[in-house]
C-alpha positions in Angstrom: 183.3 59.7 25.0 181.8 57.3 26.9 183.9 58.5 29.9 182.5 61.8 29.7 178.9 61.5 30.0 178.7 60.2 33.8 181.3 63.5 34.9 179.0 65.4 33.3 176.0 63.6 34.9 177.9 64.1 38.3 178.9 67.6 37.3 174.9 68.6 37.1 174.2 66.6 39.7 175.9 68.7 41.9 175.6 71.9 40.6 172.0 71.0 41.2 172.2 70.3 45.1 174.5 73.5 45.8 173.2 75.9 48.0 171.2 78.7 46.3 172.5 82.2 47.7 170.6 84.0 50.0 168.7 87.2 48.9 167.7 89.3 52.6 165.0 91.5 49.8 163.6 87.3 49.4 162.5 86.6 53.0 160.4 90.0 52.9 156.8 88.5 52.5 154.3 90.7 53.8 153.1 93.8 52.4 154.4 95.9 55.6 157.9 94.7 55.2 157.7 95.8 51.0 156.4 99.3 52.5 158.7 99.6 54.7 161.7 98.8 51.9 160.3 101.0 49.5 159.3 103.8 52.2 163.5 103.7 53.0 164.4 103.8 49.9 162.1 106.9 48.5 163.3 109.1 51.4 164.6 112.3 50.9 168.1 111.7 53.0 168.5 109.1 50.6 167.4 110.7 47.6 170.0 113.9 48.5 173.0 111.3 48.3 172.1 112.1 44.1 173.4 115.8 45.0 176.8 114.4 46.4 177.0 111.5 43.7 180.1 112.0 41.0 180.1 109.4 38.3 183.8 110.4 37.2 185.1 109.1 40.9 184.9 105.3 41.4 186.1 106.3 45.0 182.8 108.6 45.7 180.7 106.2 44.4 182.3 103.5 46.3 181.8 105.9 49.7 178.2 106.9 48.6 176.8 103.4 47.5 178.6 102.5 51.5 176.7 105.5 52.9 173.3 104.8 50.9 173.3 101.0 52.0 173.6 102.1 55.7 171.1 104.3 55.9 168.4 102.6 54.1 169.2 100.0 56.2 168.9 102.1 59.5 165.7 103.4 58.0 164.0 100.5 56.8 164.7 98.7 60.5 163.4 102.2 62.6 160.4 101.7 60.0 160.1 97.9 60.8 160.3 98.8 64.5 157.8 101.8 64.3 155.0 99.0 62.7 155.9 96.7 65.7 156.8 94.0 63.4 160.3 92.1 64.0 163.8 92.7 62.4 165.9 90.9 60.2 169.0 89.5 60.7 168.9 89.1 64.9 171.1 91.5 66.4 173.1 93.5 64.3 171.8 94.8 60.9 172.8 92.5 58.2 175.5 94.0 55.7 175.6 92.6 52.1 179.0 91.5 51.0 
């Protein structure tokens, strides 16, 4: 019991020092970034994926998800570029893993 306490404290300390996962959406601090994200998600092209969705087919759900994310990223970056804002992720668009 006495030996377990230092190990528990060490584990808690190490877990507290672990790096937090980076959320690309959390880096958007301006209202313009958030407006571009909402515009990309609410676009007619994005809503057209709903007509193609077949929840009974896992491959279709996977494919639609990837295509939707690529479209949202492109529309988001186009909106930022049109407003003269910096693009996230450097030269290449960030892809979720």
